[in-house]
Backbone bond lengths (Angstrom), bond angles and torsions (degrees), N, CA, C in turn:
res aa  C-N    CA-C-N  psi(-1)  N-CA   C-N-CA  omega(-1)  CA-C   N-CA-C  phi
1 M - - - 1.456 - - 1.596 108.93 -
2 D 1.305 114.19 132.78 1.419 117.56 174.84 1.565 110.94 -77.04
3 I 1.248 120.35 125.69 1.516 121.97 -178.20 1.455 108.15 -120.41
4 I 1.286 116.94 119.43 1.432 123.28 179.15 1.529 110.93 -99.66
5 L 1.339 113.93 121.49 1.449 118.91 -172.52 1.563 109.91 -110.25
6 V 1.244 114.30 129.10 1.483 120.79 -173.70 1.575 108.87 -118.05
7 P 1.288 116.87 116.98 1.478 122.34 -173.97 1.553 106.46 -73.99
8 G 1.333 114.40 162.14 1.386 123.79 174.31 1.575 111.28 -77.04
9 L 1.335 116.74 -178.01 1.534 117.17 177.03 1.609 110.02 -59.60
10 W 1.366 108.97 143.95 1.478 119.78 172.91 1.533 113.64 78.04
11 L 1.329 115.17 -4.31 1.493 120.43 -179.97 1.491 111.30 -108.31
12 D 1.370 115.39 163.75 1.457 117.70 179.96 1.521 106.38 -127.10
13 A 1.283 116.64 -167.45 1.479 124.41 -178.96 1.584 108.84 -58.80
14 D 1.371 119.62 -37.19 1.432 119.60 -177.69 1.496 114.46 -61.24
15 S 1.296 116.39 -19.01 1.564 117.63 -176.71 1.466 111.09 -66.48
16 W 1.392 118.79 -16.41 1.400 123.21 -177.14 1.473 112.07 -94.71
17 E 1.399 118.85 -3.21 1.421 120.04 178.48 1.526 121.20 -50.77
18 P 1.307 115.53 -32.75 1.459 117.31 -177.87 1.596 110.10 -65.45
19 V 1.250 119.01 -26.95 1.461 121.04 -170.59 1.593 111.86 -101.47
20 L 1.339 115.00 -13.61 1.451 118.57 -174.72 1.558 115.29 -63.75
21 P 1.320 118.12 -38.99 1.437 114.79 -179.13 1.505 115.29 -64.66
22 A 1.293 117.38 -34.04 1.442 121.90 178.31 1.474 110.51 -67.87
23 L 1.288 121.11 -38.55 1.409 124.46 -179.29 1.565 109.23 -68.45
24 R 1.367 115.52 -42.85 1.504 118.27 172.44 1.428 114.23 -57.93
25 A 1.315 116.28 -47.05 1.515 123.34 -179.55 1.502 109.37 -60.37
26 A 1.376 119.90 -22.72 1.419 117.94 -176.75 1.564 107.27 -91.73
27 G 1.298 117.65 4.92 1.383 123.99 -174.54 1.443 124.72 85.22
28 H 1.373 113.61 17.00 1.432 121.84 -179.78 1.494 116.40 -95.87
29 E 1.308 123.04 164.42 1.373 125.69 -179.00 1.568 105.11 -120.19
30 P 1.358 112.26 96.44 1.524 117.18 -177.09 1.480 111.46 -79.05
31 H 1.283 121.72 144.81 1.467 125.74 176.58 1.571 105.87 -131.83
32 A 1.334 114.94 94.38 1.498 116.40 178.48 1.396 107.26 -87.04
33 L 1.436 114.31 133.71 1.435 121.13 -176.27 1.474 116.77 -111.41
34 T 1.302 120.09 150.36 1.387 125.54 169.90 1.607 106.91 -109.20
35 M 1.281 115.10 128.64 1.464 122.18 -172.14 1.486 113.54 -74.10
36 P 1.305 124.93 150.44 1.510 125.91 180.00 1.507 109.68 -56.42
37 G 1.291 112.86 136.77 1.496 118.06 171.43 1.482 117.27 84.04
38 V 1.328 114.09 -6.53 1.522 118.65 -179.32 1.545 106.89 -64.67
39 G 1.304 113.87 123.55 1.491 117.24 177.48 1.484 115.33 87.43
40 S 1.303 114.55 -7.21 1.507 119.38 -178.02 1.609 110.24 -86.31
41 P 1.262 121.89 142.81 1.453 129.68 170.01 1.591 110.90 -57.14
42 A 1.246 117.55 160.12 1.515 122.13 -178.65 1.563 108.35 -52.59
43 A 1.325 116.09 -37.51 1.471 117.87 -172.22 1.547 109.18 -62.24
44 G 1.358 116.77 -24.85 1.434 119.23 -177.52 1.583 116.06 -106.77
45 S 1.356 110.51 -2.60 1.483 116.72 -172.85 1.455 117.93 -132.20
46 S 1.326 118.19 -0.92 1.412 121.09 -171.29 1.511 115.24 -72.10
47 D 1.384 115.16 -19.91 1.467 118.09 178.82 1.527 110.82 -95.29
48 I 1.297 119.67 -3.92 1.416 122.75 -177.63 1.539 111.19 -75.26
49 R 1.262 113.43 131.19 1.564 118.37 -178.07 1.513 110.09 -121.64
50 L 1.310 117.27 172.46 1.396 124.05 177.47 1.545 110.80 -56.87
51 T 1.337 117.05 -40.48 1.449 120.23 175.50 1.553 115.94 -55.27
52 D 1.378 115.05 -29.82 1.416 118.44 174.96 1.478 114.75 -70.26
53 W 1.371 112.90 -35.60 1.515 115.59 176.55 1.577 110.48 -72.67
54 I 1.348 119.92 -32.24 1.327 124.08 176.56 1.609 104.91 -67.47
55 A 1.195 118.07 -42.52 1.472 119.91 -174.51 1.549 109.99 -69.05
56 A 1.299 118.80 -28.78 1.490 120.27 170.76 1.421 115.31 -65.37
57 V 1.322 117.14 -38.39 1.548 120.27 172.15 1.459 113.07 -67.40
58 V 1.361 115.48 -43.43 1.498 119.02 178.22 1.523 110.09 -57.92
59 A 1.301 116.07 -43.86 1.491 121.92 174.33 1.523 115.25 -54.10
60 A 1.359 111.72 -39.14 1.490 116.13 179.58 1.533 110.31 -74.30
61 I 1.318 115.20 -33.97 1.487 116.55 172.74 1.467 112.03 -62.70
62 D 1.321 117.97 -47.09 1.492 121.58 -179.80 1.466 113.81 -60.34
63 A 1.357 114.56 -29.11 1.491 116.70 -176.93 1.512 114.00 -85.55
64 A 1.310 116.44 -6.93 1.410 123.28 177.39 1.531 112.65 -77.25
65 P 1.358 117.83 144.42 1.435 115.61 -178.32 1.609 116.37 -71.30
66 G 1.313 111.54 -15.80 1.502 111.10 -175.89 1.629 104.56 -155.41
67 D 1.295 113.02 -161.39 1.498 121.69 -177.85 1.541 105.18 -59.33
68 V 1.339 112.36 153.64 1.473 122.21 -179.23 1.492 112.56 -127.89
69 V 1.308 117.19 157.04 1.431 120.48 160.75 1.477 111.04 -107.18
70 L 1.350 115.03 136.44 1.478 125.40 -177.96 1.485 110.07 -103.32
71 V 1.301 119.16 132.05 1.476 124.76 175.45 1.507 107.89 -123.93
72 G 1.308 117.83 131.87 1.408 121.35 176.72 1.608 113.17 -136.04
73 H 1.234 114.48 130.93 1.459 120.89 -176.44 1.498 106.67 -97.33
74 S 1.281 123.44 131.41 1.496 128.69 166.14 1.526 104.45 58.35
75 G 1.390 113.19 -123.16 1.486 116.77 -179.76 1.458 114.89 -62.04
76 G 1.387 120.01 -19.46 1.384 125.39 176.69 1.618 108.54 -62.82
77 G 1.259 119.19 -19.66 1.447 121.35 -178.68 1.500 109.04 -69.12
78 N 1.288 122.12 -35.54 1.444 124.00 171.15 1.529 114.23 -61.28
79 V 1.362 110.42 -34.72 1.536 116.08 -179.85 1.526 109.15 -68.94
80 I 1.358 117.15 -46.72 1.483 115.07 -171.41 1.517 107.87 -75.50
81 W 1.374 117.39 -29.24 1.485 112.39 179.38 1.588 112.30 -68.33
82 G 1.417 112.91 -35.81 1.351 116.62 169.28 1.546 116.61 -55.48
83 A 1.307 113.92 -42.29 1.432 118.98 -178.44 1.549 109.27 -71.37
84 A 1.412 119.75 -40.44 1.382 121.08 174.48 1.503 111.91 -58.17
85 D 1.360 118.48 -38.27 1.501 118.93 179.92 1.513 106.82 -65.78
86 A 1.335 118.61 -35.73 1.532 121.89 -177.18 1.583 109.70 -72.69
87 R 1.299 116.92 -30.60 1.494 118.37 -173.49 1.523 110.36 -139.51
88 P 1.289 117.37 58.59 1.459 122.65 -175.09 1.564 114.13 -64.18
89 D 1.291 116.29 -24.40 1.440 120.82 -178.70 1.597 107.06 -83.12
90 R 1.313 120.10 -9.95 1.433 117.64 -176.86 1.509 115.20 -107.72
91 V 1.366 112.64 -5.43 1.524 118.32 -170.88 1.569 108.01 -100.81
92 R 1.375 118.95 111.44 1.479 120.01 179.44 1.386 110.37 -72.13
93 R 1.369 122.58 -36.79 1.451 121.79 176.98 1.550 104.38 -160.64
94 A 1.353 114.29 154.11 1.438 120.30 177.68 1.612 103.93 -121.10
95 V 1.318 113.03 126.66 1.433 120.33 -176.42 1.588 106.75 -114.54
96 F 1.389 108.28 126.01 1.513 115.57 -179.24 1.483 106.66 -109.32
97 V 1.406 111.08 124.60 1.568 112.56 -179.28 1.536 108.05 -103.50
98 D 1.318 112.89 108.91 1.527 120.87 -179.98 1.496 108.90 59.22
99 T 1.247 118.61 40.58 1.492 120.43 169.52 1.470 108.12 -158.81
100 V 1.340 119.48 -176.38 1.461 119.70 -168.63 1.585 106.59 -138.97
101 P 1.230 118.56 157.27 1.591 123.34 174.11 1.503 108.50 -57.38
102 P 1.307 117.26 121.41 1.455 121.74 177.86 1.541 110.76 -78.35
103 P 1.316 117.06 151.77 1.482 123.30 176.33 1.496 107.94 -86.17
104 P 1.348 121.68 155.88 1.394 124.01 178.17 1.564 115.05 -52.58
105 G 1.352 110.58 131.46 1.503 117.61 175.49 1.501 112.08 88.12
106 S 1.321 118.53 -1.06 1.463 117.04 -179.77 1.583 106.15 -89.30
107 G 1.428 111.99 159.89 1.482 118.39 174.66 1.482 111.68 -111.69
108 I 1.284 116.81 177.13 1.440 117.56 -178.24 1.528 108.20 -77.22
109 S 1.404 118.98 -61.75 1.465 118.99 175.39 1.533 105.73 -175.15
110 E 1.309 118.85 -177.86 1.432 124.74 -179.61 1.570 107.08 -113.41
111 F 1.269 113.87 140.70 1.439 125.35 -179.90 1.470 116.79 -141.06
112 P 1.399 124.99 149.19 1.394 114.91 -176.37 1.523 115.13 -67.68
113 V 1.289 114.29 139.45 1.520 121.64 175.67 1.502 109.60 -87.66
114 V 1.284 118.36 134.89 1.462 128.24 174.05 1.457 111.58 -131.66
115 D 1.379 115.78 120.66 1.396 121.76 177.05 1.563 114.38 58.29
116 G 1.339 112.47 28.75 1.468 119.19 176.89 1.481 115.64 85.61
117 V 1.370 122.19 10.22 1.427 129.14 177.37 1.485 105.55 -141.77
118 I 1.400 111.10 169.65 1.464 117.93 -178.45 1.555 106.51 -111.17
119 P 1.288 117.44 104.71 1.487 117.82 179.91 1.516 107.47 -84.40
120 F 1.366 114.77 164.43 1.424 120.81 169.05 1.462 115.87 -51.76
121 P 1.333 120.34 119.42 1.491 119.42 -174.26 1.495 115.55 -79.85
122 G 1.258 118.51 -0.02 1.508 118.42 -179.90 1.527 110.86 98.85
123 W 1.346 115.14 150.59 1.562 115.75 -179.65 1.442 115.28 -62.25
124 G 1.388 114.79 -25.00 1.467 119.46 -174.43 1.530 109.05 -73.27
125 F 1.283 118.80 -8.75 1.456 121.13 174.91 1.425 116.38 -69.39
126 F 1.331 117.62 -26.62 1.439 127.66 -166.73 1.586 108.17 -99.71
127 D 1.316 109.98 158.91 1.464 118.14 -179.95 1.579 111.91 -59.19
128 A 1.200 121.35 150.59 1.437 122.92 -176.71 1.419 113.97 -60.28
129 D 1.432 116.78 -38.88 1.492 116.57 -176.08 1.548 109.65 -74.08
130 D 1.363 118.52 -18.96 1.468 118.22 177.68 1.581 112.37 -71.03
131 V 1.255 118.04 -26.00 1.447 121.69 -176.75 1.519 114.31 -116.67
132 A 1.241 121.16 3.86 1.466 126.48 -168.53 1.578 107.54 -65.66
133 D 1.425 118.68 -30.01 1.351 115.42 173.88 1.487 127.13 -95.21
134 L 1.342 107.92 16.19 1.508 122.94 173.85 1.528 108.69 -101.46
135 D 1.309 118.59 108.97 1.445 123.07 179.74 1.600 110.75 -75.38
136 E 1.259 116.91 164.56 1.453 122.48 -167.52 1.526 108.94 -61.32
137 P 1.405 122.36 -40.06 1.445 122.67 179.28 1.542 108.25 -61.23
138 T 1.331 116.29 -43.82 1.588 122.31 179.50 1.451 110.29 -62.03
139 R 1.331 122.19 -45.76 1.363 127.40 176.42 1.602 113.25 -57.70
140 A 1.241 110.62 -48.35 1.417 111.38 -178.08 1.591 115.38 -72.74
141 A 1.230 116.28 -32.65 1.432 122.22 171.67 1.544 113.02 -65.09
142 K 1.317 115.66 -48.31 1.443 116.80 -172.94 1.567 111.21 -79.79
143 A 1.312 118.54 -19.71 1.400 120.21 175.98 1.494 109.74 -68.05
144 L 1.281 115.48 -30.52 1.528 120.60 -178.50 1.485 111.82 -75.61
145 T 1.380 117.68 -10.58 1.482 120.88 178.75 1.529 111.22 -102.06
146 T 1.378 116.26 -2.79 1.592 116.26 -179.43 1.482 109.66 -73.79
147 K 1.259 113.13 155.95 1.488 123.05 178.79 1.481 108.53 -135.40
148 S 1.482 113.71 152.52 1.390 115.91 179.10 1.473 111.78 -70.26
149 V 1.426 116.41 160.38 1.456 122.09 175.94 1.495 111.33 -116.25
150 P 1.309 121.49 156.07 1.424 123.25 177.20 1.536 109.96 -58.75
151 R 1.299 117.01 138.27 1.435 125.15 -168.73 1.531 113.46 -63.78
152 H 1.341 120.38 -28.26 1.426 123.07 -179.54 1.576 115.34 -82.03
153 V 1.360 114.74 -27.09 1.404 117.82 -169.55 1.579 115.28 -57.51
154 P 1.366 117.96 -44.46 1.536 115.70 -169.61 1.551 105.78 -71.03
155 T 1.314 121.86 -27.85 1.476 124.67 -174.18 1.555 116.24 -95.64
156 D 1.359 113.79 -12.36 1.428 113.23 -175.99 1.545 110.12 -71.75
157 P 1.372 113.75 136.91 1.466 120.31 174.29 1.398 113.63 -61.69
158 I 1.302 120.77 138.69 1.456 123.80 -179.63 1.471 110.08 -84.17
159 P 1.360 117.96 127.40 1.450 119.27 174.97 1.524 114.24 -87.52
160 L 1.269 112.88 117.35 1.470 118.73 -177.54 1.665 105.28 -129.24
161 A 1.322 113.19 127.45 1.529 118.44 -173.49 1.422 113.84 -133.99
162 D 1.345 120.95 -21.69 1.478 125.08 -169.61 1.456 112.54 -101.72
163 G 1.339 119.18 106.67 1.417 121.64 -175.01 1.528 109.00 -64.00
164 R 1.268 124.44 -10.44 1.400 126.07 177.41 1.518 116.41 -67.42
165 R 1.382 113.51 -15.18 1.437 115.46 171.91 1.461 113.40 -60.44
166 Y 1.245 119.02 -28.92 1.512 119.33 175.41 1.525 117.59 -63.94
167 D 1.329 111.85 -16.67 1.517 117.74 173.53 1.502 112.53 -82.10
168 V 1.246 117.78 -9.74 1.513 121.61 -179.12 1.620 107.76 -76.88
169 P 1.198 121.60 119.03 1.511 122.85 175.66 1.547 109.90 -57.13
170 V 1.238 119.00 137.69 1.473 126.46 -176.45 1.483 111.27 -126.10
171 T 1.299 118.30 131.67 1.436 127.74 170.39 1.546 111.68 -114.90
172 L 1.290 118.84 118.48 1.538 122.21 178.57 1.520 105.78 -103.54
173 L 1.289 113.77 107.50 1.486 123.82 173.84 1.480 108.57 -90.87
174 M 1.441 116.28 96.73 1.424 122.23 -172.82 1.565 108.89 -94.41
175 G 1.340 112.58 142.17 1.429 118.04 178.24 1.459 112.91 -60.68
176 S 1.350 117.08 -60.05 1.439 123.48 -173.72 1.458 115.62 -114.89
177 P 1.394 121.74 -43.19 1.333 123.10 -171.07 1.574 113.33 -68.63
178 T 1.364 113.48 143.50 1.436 118.53 167.71 1.575 109.82 -77.98
179 Q 1.359 118.42 179.74 1.414 118.21 174.63 1.512 112.66 -63.59
180 D 1.308 116.44 -46.11 1.433 119.68 -179.10 1.535 110.00 -63.36
181 E 1.278 120.24 -39.84 1.469 120.81 178.06 1.501 111.13 -65.59
182 L 1.335 115.41 -37.88 1.461 115.99 -179.19 1.468 108.02 -69.34
183 E 1.299 121.31 -48.72 1.431 120.24 -174.65 1.529 113.16 -63.81
184 S 1.392 116.85 -29.04 1.339 121.33 174.24 1.499 113.72 -64.82
185 F 1.336 114.83 -39.31 1.404 123.71 175.96 1.600 112.56 -64.37
186 L 1.306 112.19 -54.60 1.405 117.59 175.93 1.493 116.48 -56.11
187 G 1.322 112.78 -34.02 1.509 115.94 178.47 1.540 115.91 -59.36
188 Q 1.404 114.13 -15.10 1.391 115.00 178.72 1.486 113.79 -93.67
189 W 1.409 116.04 1.80 1.399 118.29 175.99 1.538 106.17 -128.07
190 E 1.423 113.79 98.69 1.430 114.95 -171.03 1.513 119.58 -53.74
191 S 1.328 120.25 -38.60 1.401 120.61 -176.96 1.491 112.70 -66.31
192 Y 1.372 113.30 -43.50 1.559 120.20 174.87 1.475 112.18 -60.50
193 W 1.374 117.07 -45.47 1.370 121.04 179.91 1.515 111.08 -57.77
194 E 1.282 115.81 -48.67 1.465 121.39 -178.31 1.575 109.05 -62.69
195 E 1.298 119.96 -39.12 1.436 115.29 178.89 1.470 113.10 -70.27
196 Y 1.312 117.87 -37.83 1.507 121.04 -179.87 1.566 108.09 -67.09
197 R 1.365 120.05 -42.44 1.391 122.43 -176.42 1.521 110.84 -72.66
198 S 1.301 120.42 -21.08 1.485 121.33 179.26 1.524 109.07 -76.94
199 I 1.324 124.05 -17.82 1.463 120.63 -179.57 1.463 106.56 -74.50
200 K 1.330 111.19 134.68 1.467 118.72 -171.19 1.543 112.26 -77.06
201 D 1.364 115.30 -30.12 1.465 118.69 -177.75 1.541 105.94 -134.85
202 A 1.283 116.83 100.27 1.464 119.74 179.47 1.542 109.70 -133.51
203 E 1.270 111.84 134.27 1.577 116.41 176.58 1.499 109.49 -126.78
204 V 1.285 115.14 148.86 1.450 123.92 -179.89 1.478 109.09 -114.10
205 V 1.260 120.40 129.73 1.438 126.00 176.54 1.510 111.47 -132.16
206 R 1.377 111.27 126.71 1.585 112.97 -176.09 1.560 107.90 -88.41
207 I 1.345 113.50 129.20 1.453 116.68 176.97 1.416 109.83 -73.97
208 G 1.375 121.26 -47.81 1.454 125.65 -168.93 1.491 113.04 91.74
209 S 1.363 113.75 43.52 1.424 121.56 -174.76 1.442 111.97 -141.58
210 G 1.419 119.62 -174.13 1.407 127.07 169.57 1.568 108.30 -82.86
211 H 1.373 114.67 -154.78 1.365 122.61 178.35 1.599 118.59 -77.96
212 W 1.358 111.60 -21.85 1.448 116.47 179.54 1.512 110.38 -117.23
213 P 1.349 116.60 75.89 1.552 117.35 179.66 1.483 114.47 -69.07
214 Q 1.384 117.64 -16.18 1.416 118.11 -177.49 1.562 108.80 -72.99
215 F 1.342 116.68 -16.31 1.498 123.84 -179.69 1.643 106.35 -101.46
216 S 1.325 116.27 -43.99 1.424 116.61 -169.17 1.637 114.00 -96.78
217 A 1.276 113.46 -20.67 1.519 115.83 -178.77 1.582 107.56 -148.36
218 P 1.312 112.39 58.71 1.490 118.25 -171.89 1.619 109.25 -61.72
219 E 1.354 116.62 -40.43 1.445 120.74 -175.78 1.578 108.35 -66.61
220 R 1.245 117.62 -44.33 1.536 120.84 176.89 1.463 110.03 -61.04
221 L 1.379 119.70 -42.98 1.487 124.16 -174.03 1.602 105.01 -66.84
222 A 1.299 115.65 -44.41 1.427 122.50 -173.78 1.562 106.51 -64.30
223 E 1.331 117.24 -42.77 1.416 119.70 175.03 1.496 115.13 -55.03
224 L 1.327 110.69 -45.89 1.539 116.71 -174.74 1.476 109.87 -71.00
225 L 1.365 115.71 -35.28 1.462 117.32 178.76 1.510 110.43 -64.15
226 V 1.288 118.93 -47.46 1.412 123.78 176.94 1.627 110.82 -54.37
227 A 1.312 112.18 -46.25 1.515 116.58 -179.25 1.519 107.89 -63.21
228 A 1.331 120.66 -36.94 1.487 123.79 -175.80 1.522 109.67 -70.59
229 T 1.226 117.22 -20.30 1.567 118.03 -175.68 1.471 113.17 -96.78
230 R 1.392 115.86 2.04 1.425 118.20 -178.52 1.530 112.56 -74.82
């Protein structure tokens, strides 16, 4: 099975390296992507939008010989859901890593813009629970690998139009929340709850990690990714 892996904001294809050997050992063909404009200054990235990121994933789907599994971490979840909406007949499963399927018109989030791009804001920007399982050496090492993202991508509204996306099976690999906790949280956000409840086949699996399991719990994440693709 061709598995297309989309990183979260500030990360590139290399962020998936810890899980690739297990996917290959299970007989899959992983394709870790770096999104357009990541690491580029404003002069080379100011015109890049979320739709360009989605188009990059759609191109990877079209290049695959058969159906694919899409995996998106964090903000990459918006990207794979947009691609599933564009190619619902080609996506065997969409796997969200510590994020959820976004409703139409929503964005990823807002972050400070510096020199026309959005640099990694530092680990202190995030909730304590998100980074609790990243020790100081890991934080220092991974911060050095982060790259800026185009300024418009995190706030662009996601265009979703094809109701067949709800036919795509979905697995939500959540860092800390259980299914009950996740559904209680989503219930407070009507549009997100409606999107989640419209999916015909959705499962929630707790990883038992913070927001970056590919760094803090790669073996566990790899195990769950392999299980989700069966």
